MARZARO-703148 format. One line per field, with one value per residue: x, y, z of N, C-alpha, C in turn. Coordinates in Angstrom, 1 decimal. Last residue first. Example, Ala and Ser with C-alpha at 12.3 -4.5 7.8 and 13.67 -1.06 7.14 Angstrom:
// MARZARO-703148
nx <- (12.8;13.2)
ny <- (-2.2;-5.7)
nz <- (7.1;7.8)
cax <- (13.7;12.3)
cay <- (-1.1;-4.5)
caz <- (7.1;7.8)
cx <- (12.9;13.2)
cy <- (0.0;-3.3)
cz <- (7.9;7.8)
// end
This chain:
// MARZARO-703148
nx <- (-50.9;-50.9;-48.1;-46.6;-44.3;-44.4;-45.4;-47.0;-49.0;-48.7;-49.4;-49.9;-49.0;-51.4;-50.6;-48.9;-45.9;-42.8;-40.0;-37.6;-38.0;-42.0;-44.0;-46.5;-48.0;-49.2;-49.5;-47.2;-45.0;-41.7;-40.1;-38.4;-38.1;-38.7;-39.0;-41.3;-42.5;-40.8;-40.7;-42.0;-40.6;-40.2;-38.2;-36.0;-35.8;-35.2;-33.1;-31.3;-30.8;-29.8;-27.6;-26.2;-25.8;-24.5;-21.9;-20.9;-20.6;-18.8;-16.7;-15.6;-15.2;-12.9;-10.8;-10.4;-7.5;-5.2;-4.0;-6.6;-7.1;-9.1;-11.1;-13.4;-16.0;-18.6;-21.5;-24.2;-26.6;-25.8;-22.9;-21.1;-17.9;-15.3;-12.5;-11.3;-12.4;-10.9;-11.9;-12.6;-15.3;-16.8;-16.6;-18.0;-20.4;-20.2;-19.9;-22.4;-24.3;-23.8;-24.0;-26.7;-27.7;-27.0;-28.5;-30.7;-30.8;-30.3;-30.7;-29.9;-31.1;-31.0;-29.9;-28.0;-29.1;-28.5;-25.6;-22.0;-19.3;-15.9;-13.0;-9.6;-7.6;-4.7;-2.4;0.6;2.6;5.1;5.5;4.8;2.7;2.1;1.0;0.6;1.3;0.2;1.5;0.6;0.9)
ny <- (1.8;2.6;4.2;6.3;8.5;11.9;14.5;15.8;14.9;11.2;8.4;5.1;1.9;-1.3;-3.7;-5.4;-4.2;-4.1;-2.5;-1.2;1.8;5.2;5.3;4.7;6.4;7.8;10.9;12.1;9.3;7.8;6.0;3.5;1.6;-0.5;-1.7;-1.6;0.9;2.7;3.5;5.3;7.2;9.4;7.7;7.9;10.4;10.9;9.0;10.4;12.9;11.8;10.3;12.6;13.8;12.4;10.9;13.5;14.8;12.3;12.9;15.4;15.3;13.3;14.6;17.7;18.5;18.8;17.0;15.8;12.1;10.0;7.1;4.7;3.0;0.8;0.0;-2.5;-4.1;-4.7;-2.6;-0.4;1.3;3.7;5.5;8.1;11.5;13.8;16.5;19.2;19.5;19.2;16.7;15.1;16.0;14.8;12.2;11.6;11.8;9.9;7.6;7.5;7.4;4.6;3.1;3.5;2.4;-0.4;-0.8;-1.1;-2.9;-5.2;-4.3;-3.7;-2.2;0.4;-0.2;0.8;1.9;2.1;3.7;4.4;6.9;8.1;10.5;11.5;14.3;16.6;20.1;23.2;23.3;19.8;17.2;14.1;11.2;8.0;5.3;2.1;-1.3)
nz <- (21.5;18.0;16.5;14.0;12.2;12.2;11.8;14.0;14.0;12.8;10.7;11.7;10.9;11.1;13.3;14.6;15.5;17.6;18.7;19.3;18.6;16.1;19.1;20.8;23.0;25.3;25.2;25.4;23.8;23.1;20.8;18.6;15.6;13.9;11.2;10.0;10.9;10.3;7.8;6.2;5.2;7.7;8.6;7.0;7.6;10.3;10.5;8.6;10.5;12.7;12.3;11.3;13.5;15.0;14.1;13.5;15.8;17.0;15.3;15.9;18.4;18.4;17.0;15.7;13.3;12.9;11.4;9.5;8.2;6.0;6.6;5.9;7.6;7.4;9.3;9.7;8.8;6.3;5.2;3.2;2.9;2.0;1.8;2.4;2.8;4.3;6.5;6.9;7.5;5.4;4.8;6.6;5.3;3.0;3.5;4.8;3.1;1.3;2.6;3.4;0.7;0.6;2.5;1.8;-0.4;0.4;3.9;7.1;8.7;11.1;14.3;16.2;18.2;15.9;13.6;14.2;12.3;12.3;10.6;10.3;9.7;9.5;8.3;8.1;7.7;8.5;9.6;9.4;8.0;6.6;4.6;3.9;1.7;1.0;0.8;-1.1;-0.1)
cax <- (-50.7;-51.2;-49.1;-47.3;-45.3;-43.9;-45.2;-45.6;-49.0;-49.2;-48.6;-50.3;-48.8;-50.7;-51.5;-49.4;-47.5;-43.5;-41.7;-37.9;-37.2;-40.7;-43.3;-45.1;-48.1;-48.5;-50.6;-48.3;-45.5;-42.9;-40.3;-39.2;-37.5;-39.6;-38.2;-40.5;-43.3;-40.6;-39.6;-42.8;-41.0;-41.0;-39.6;-36.7;-36.2;-36.2;-34.6;-31.8;-31.2;-31.0;-28.8;-26.7;-26.4;-25.8;-23.2;-21.0;-21.5;-20.2;-17.1;-16.1;-15.9;-14.0;-11.5;-10.6;-9.4;-6.1;-3.6;-5.2;-7.8;-7.6;-10.5;-11.8;-15.4;-17.1;-20.9;-22.9;-26.2;-27.2;-23.8;-22.2;-18.7;-16.7;-13.5;-11.1;-13.2;-11.2;-11.3;-11.7;-14.1;-16.9;-15.5;-16.7;-20.1;-20.7;-18.8;-20.8;-24.0;-23.5;-22.7;-25.9;-28.0;-26.4;-26.9;-30.5;-31.1;-29.3;-31.2;-29.3;-32.1;-30.4;-31.0;-27.8;-29.5;-28.6;-26.8;-23.3;-20.5;-17.2;-14.2;-10.9;-8.5;-5.9;-3.4;-0.2;2.0;4.6;5.3;6.7;3.9;1.9;2.3;0.1;1.8;-0.1;1.1;1.6;-0.1)
cay <- (0.4;3.0;2.7;6.2;7.1;10.4;13.5;16.1;15.7;12.2;10.1;6.5;2.8;-0.2;-2.8;-6.0;-4.2;-4.5;-2.7;-2.7;1.1;4.8;5.8;4.2;6.2;6.3;9.7;12.1;10.6;8.1;7.2;4.0;2.8;-0.4;-1.7;-3.1;-0.1;2.1;2.2;4.3;6.3;9.8;7.4;6.6;10.5;11.9;8.7;9.0;12.9;12.5;9.8;10.8;14.2;12.9;10.2;12.6;15.5;13.2;11.4;15.1;16.2;13.0;13.6;17.0;18.4;19.9;17.0;16.8;13.6;11.0;8.4;4.9;4.2;1.0;0.5;-1.3;-3.7;-4.2;-3.8;-0.7;0.6;3.5;4.3;7.4;9.6;13.1;15.3;18.9;19.5;20.3;17.9;15.2;16.4;16.3;12.9;11.2;12.9;11.2;7.6;7.8;8.5;5.7;3.4;4.4;3.3;0.5;-0.8;-0.4;-1.8;-5.1;-4.2;-4.6;-3.7;-0.2;0.2;-0.3;2.4;0.9;3.8;2.8;6.0;7.2;10.0;10.5;13.4;15.8;18.8;22.5;24.1;21.3;18.5;15.3;11.8;9.5;6.0;3.3;0.0)
caz <- (22.3;19.4;16.4;15.5;12.3;12.9;10.5;13.5;13.3;13.8;10.8;11.1;11.9;10.5;13.1;13.3;15.7;16.1;19.2;19.7;18.6;15.4;18.0;20.1;21.7;25.4;25.2;26.8;23.9;23.7;21.5;20.1;16.8;15.2;12.1;9.5;10.9;11.4;8.2;7.1;4.5;6.6;9.6;7.0;5.9;9.8;10.9;8.6;9.3;12.7;12.5;9.9;12.0;15.8;14.5;12.2;14.9;17.8;15.0;14.3;17.9;19.1;16.4;16.8;13.4;13.9;12.6;9.7;8.8;6.6;6.3;6.2;7.0;7.6;8.0;10.0;10.2;6.6;5.0;4.1;2.9;3.0;1.2;1.2;3.0;3.3;6.5;6.0;8.5;6.7;3.4;6.2;6.8;3.1;2.4;5.4;4.0;0.9;2.5;4.3;1.4;-0.7;2.5;3.0;-0.4;-0.6;2.5;5.9;8.4;9.6;13.2;15.0;18.5;17.1;13.9;14.0;13.3;12.0;11.9;10.2;10.9;8.8;9.5;7.5;8.7;7.4;9.7;9.7;7.7;7.3;4.8;3.9;2.8;0.7;1.5;-0.9;0.0)
cx <- (-52.1;-51.4;-49.6;-47.9;-45.3;-44.8;-44.6;-45.0;-47.5;-49.1;-49.3;-49.4;-49.5;-50.1;-51.1;-50.9;-47.9;-45.1;-42.1;-39.6;-37.4;-40.0;-41.7;-44.8;-46.8;-48.7;-50.2;-49.3;-46.6;-43.6;-41.0;-39.0;-38.9;-38.6;-38.2;-39.2;-42.7;-41.7;-39.8;-42.1;-41.9;-41.6;-40.7;-38.0;-36.6;-36.6;-35.4;-32.9;-31.9;-31.5;-30.1;-27.8;-26.9;-26.5;-24.3;-22.1;-21.8;-20.6;-18.6;-17.1;-16.6;-15.0;-12.8;-11.8;-9.4;-7.3;-4.5;-5.4;-6.5;-8.0;-9.4;-11.4;-14.0;-16.5;-19.2;-22.2;-24.9;-27.5;-25.0;-22.4;-19.8;-17.7;-14.4;-11.8;-12.7;-11.5;-11.9;-11.1;-12.9;-15.8;-15.8;-15.7;-18.6;-20.2;-19.6;-19.7;-22.8;-23.3;-22.5;-24.2;-27.2;-26.8;-26.2;-28.7;-30.8;-29.7;-30.5;-30.0;-31.4;-31.3;-30.7;-29.0;-29.0;-29.3;-27.5;-24.8;-21.2;-18.2;-15.3;-11.6;-9.4;-6.5;-4.1;-1.0;1.2;4.2;4.6;6.4;5.0;3.0;1.8;1.2;1.5;0.5;1.0;0.9;1.0)
cy <- (0.5;1.5;2.7;5.2;6.8;9.8;12.3;15.5;16.2;13.7;10.7;7.6;3.7;1.2;-1.6;-4.9;-4.8;-4.8;-2.8;-2.8;-0.1;3.2;5.2;4.7;5.7;6.0;8.4;11.2;10.6;9.4;7.4;5.0;3.4;0.8;-1.8;-2.9;-1.5;1.1;1.5;2.8;5.5;8.7;8.3;6.8;8.9;11.2;9.5;8.7;11.6;12.6;10.4;10.4;13.3;13.2;10.9;11.4;14.5;13.9;12.0;14.0;16.0;14.2;13.3;15.8;17.3;19.6;17.9;16.4;14.1;12.3;9.0;6.2;4.4;2.3;1.4;-1.0;-3.0;-3.6;-3.6;-2.1;0.0;2.5;4.3;6.2;9.3;11.7;14.6;18.0;19.3;20.5;18.9;16.6;16.2;16.6;14.3;12.3;12.7;12.3;9.5;8.0;9.0;7.0;4.2;4.4;4.0;1.9;0.0;-0.9;-1.0;-3.9;-4.1;-5.0;-4.4;-1.5;0.0;0.2;0.9;1.7;2.6;3.2;4.9;6.8;9.2;9.8;12.4;14.9;18.0;20.9;23.8;22.3;19.3;16.0;13.3;10.2;7.6;4.3;1.4)
cz <- (23.2;20.1;18.0;15.4;13.6;12.4;10.8;12.6;13.2;13.1;11.6;11.4;10.9;11.0;12.0;12.9;14.6;16.1;17.8;19.8;19.2;16.4;17.4;19.0;21.5;24.1;25.1;26.7;25.1;24.2;22.3;20.7;17.5;15.9;13.6;10.7;11.1;11.9;9.7;7.4;5.2;5.5;8.3;7.7;6.1;8.3;10.7;9.1;8.6;11.5;12.9;10.9;11.4;14.1;14.7;12.8;13.6;17.0;16.0;14.5;16.8;18.7;17.2;16.6;14.8;14.3;13.3;10.9;9.0;7.0;6.6;5.6;7.3;6.7;8.3;8.7;10.8;7.8;5.9;4.4;4.1;2.1;2.5;0.9;1.9;3.4;4.9;6.1;8.2;7.8;4.4;5.9;6.8;4.1;2.7;4.9;4.8;2.0;1.7;4.0;2.6;0.1;1.6;3.1;0.7;-0.5;1.7;4.1;6.9;8.6;11.8;14.2;17.2;17.6;15.3;14.4;13.3;13.3;11.6;11.5;9.8;9.8;9.1;8.7;7.5;8.3;8.6;10.2;7.8;7.1;5.6;4.6;2.9;1.6;1.2;-0.3;0.0)
// end
């Protein structure tokens, strides 16, 4: 493997990371369309940090990301933002397409409805005023 060396003002470095994210409870929810959307989100977020994604691949329940970073990037901040933005965007888009019925992401509201982790129902989900899927229990 040939290394690409990056240069700073007074330094030469080659910083590479291999990061693996797993879906909560290892549920097999990363379909082709969600995987493509996830990859595009990752590239956009990484470019804002000056990070170059070398390679990324998904399976049904996890994603591998191999990326190059600068010395000045705070890795923990980047990963925190990466996880929060991609989770929020994928959930928002997935719940809008009724994936919550087959997957079962859960949140509780005042009326004791189950919205979107760990619940499956034989009844059809409905959208509430917030646009989220819900199933009455």
